[in-house]
Steps between C-alpha positions, in 0.01 A plus 500: 500500500730382785526672833831529667694656794835632481716458824858525600737381758778770539458589131506140378157532335249237377155497340264274681198337320244316707385185312306329813160552324633440142804270470502554115480883516819496285566190267796310605679531183472886494646549847850552405431758219237668716756524792754664259238749389384593855840534626620737237551834656446700189217310328341309782442549869866456601622237750775243586244232452153365526354288786177298485283436810370153457307226679715241700419140614792509757493863634279808528608636165742422211741751363611469136796736398596622159819703443471788266645298218217254525707223683372347811665535846479258798483762784515877565548643834368849423220359290377262779492779752278712257293196426423451879417865533274488204298199595435619858419867409268383210300295757590159341622371837468626857796304648823671593705183437466399133618195323602566137583231256804593278708290244755492781248351749245635746615811673355670814437872516440660833326842485544805741154678472446847607157665450393233269794552274806269462801701646770235472537132393735232592540188271645184603697428186630151574831352537777623288721246298869558471618149438624452150377144472141623593530804254598254217192279564280831477682572176593839626882443429661284244619148566856565404566756771639432855607691799582864395314635198685784321352697210764651273377845390682694231702686757383370832502154674188446722484233766133395511319353807195312372197490723161375449200683674261280301645674192858537385729772619876594453641732773804703419689704766639835406707760692301791357153492319491884423601495139474132410361406172203280599355461158829400329596228769155407606401399138833321456453282808138442459555353172814307568482129394568392864136586580274278295196693592687841503524670844427806711811689585569695824786741523572546874699738718535425869466808711527332839372186684141610495493703171550425140442685179390328190432560123301236309476368144181288475478214275265578206450858619828691529611732782214565748457727802472217744493108499362315813648166411830671405510678833463164671760341271744788583451461884550127469832529312615772740422286809656199346826690419481645862474852366187573698271355761208276396284800494554835347345805323532473112520846356374490114440784255135518605541481881572252783403139573567305819617139455534243772648154431370335812735269715182336637348354176748603231224691319541842354269774605445809293357809640401813305217728370264470194328786311208517292531748209177498305209285352446480130336336196664377197381326192612143447530540107831679551 
């Protein structure tokens, strides 16, 4: 039997499994299928992904992320905030500044603690990448594409701004998000051949210089209530185009995140809450 904790960041929910005492609690080959089972909202626990808490040689902990389709992800902004809250409130660490190893490098989480509970988390997400040469080196966009990238949909042409936040993103600006078909166009863009590793897709409406609205289609998952790295990518694209300041509130389906692309160090800082839902036990045989 495997113990787990379900948590969410603004409705973007993940199942956390602590492997610190038993690294082989789930056989490596079974992780993709086990993730798909757990994330199924009808036959499993239900979540957007599974995150393992592992030992690290270079940080306090290591975070391993699986999307609900069983594929892996380099980074997750909502997932890492929940991760930091989990390890602190479970007594696995007593520091309020926590270094977490991810596939996108070591990230720093800064905890705001009230009455021994984590009230808010700020994560240094690293430096964004907008340069097409660098994005090609990362294999986040195809070698054949230069300058503007345009996706030809069946009835709409989208100009895409590609951004790396340690993982691939494609930001699309719209005048109105209200009745936009996120599933149709998100799936189309995610799987377009110009993205060798597929991509997360952010559909963005600028409200004013300090406020944007966003809907997100996550690679390997589908539409979610929130995406932390997506909110960062959206803010970077907005600031790059001059639509907003380098800091803004990002309104998502599940609530608000605050993103600051610092002028001082060029790092992105993501601030938001994290929520524990429940603990549970599941059989590995599924």
